[in-house]
N, C-alpha and C positions, 0 to 999 in steps of 0.2 A: 504494500500500500504506500501511496505517496503521502508525504507529510507536507502539504502546502501551507506555508506561513504567509500571512498578508491579509489584505482586505479585498473583499469582492467588490465588483462594480456597484452593486446595489447598496452595500454599506457606505461606500464613498459618496454616492448620490444622496443618501439620507443625511450624512454629515454635512454636505454642502447645502442641502435644503434647510437644515436647522440653522446653520450659520447665516444664510441669506435672510431667513425670517427674523433672526435677532438683529441683524443690521438694519432691516427695514423698520423695525420697531424703535431702535435707539437713535438713529441718525437725526430724525426730525427733532427729538428732544434735546440733543446736543446743540443744534443750531439755535434754538430758542434760548438756551442757557447762556450761550456765548454773547448774545445781545444784552441779556440781563447783567452779565459780568462786566461788559463794557460800560453800561450805564452806571453801575455801582462804582467802578473805577474812576469815572469822571466826577461823581459826587465826592469821592475821597480826595481827589486832586483839588477840588474846589475848597474843601475844608482845610486842606493843607496850605493852600495859597492864602486863605483868610488868616490862618495862624502865623504864617510867615510875614504877612503885612504887619501884624502886631509885633512880631519879633524885630522887624526892621525899625519900626517906630520906637521900640524900647532901646535898640542899639544906637540909633542916630538922633533921637529926639524929635523926629518929624516923619511924616509919611513920605513914601517915595513919589517922585514926580510922575512916574508911570510904572506899569508892571514889568517892563523890560529891565528895569534896575534890579529887580529881584533875581532875574536870570543872570545878569552881568555880575552880581556880587554873590552868586552861588547860594541864594536862599532857596531857590527852586531850580530843578533841572529843565522843566518844560512847562509852558503855559497852554499846551494843546493836549486835549484828550486823545485817546487812541482812535476814536471815531472821527477825528478831525475838527471837533468843536474847540473854540478858543475860550479861555477865561478872560473876562472883562470886568472892570470896576466902574460903578456909578457912584458919584458923590451927591448927596442930597443937600438941601438948604440948611439943614440942622447940623452940618458938618459930620454926618454919618456916612459910612462907606458900606456899600452893598456889593458883594462879589457874586457874580453869577456866570453861568455858561452861555456863551453866544452860540446859537444853533446854526449860524452861517458857516459856510465852508471855510476852512483854514487855507488862505492863499497867500 
């Protein structure tokens, strides 16, 4: 009698079918999670920039003229989120500063 070791064609097809089904189920979920992670990363960058504005003001006794000063003096590495949105600052009449994400393309 022959002692054939290995997989039959049917066994290989069953394994490929199971793997294909798992990929079909998981790939759409991974794509939606990636977008969510990108949004959360942008929110974290926004909070970090706000904190670095405060740190700059404590170090220099004044607010920076613009946000690029924070990049130049290594307070932040980048003012652009992974999805291309830029961090911008608005100053209101009461001398308050609001930092937010600009949804325009980063060009």
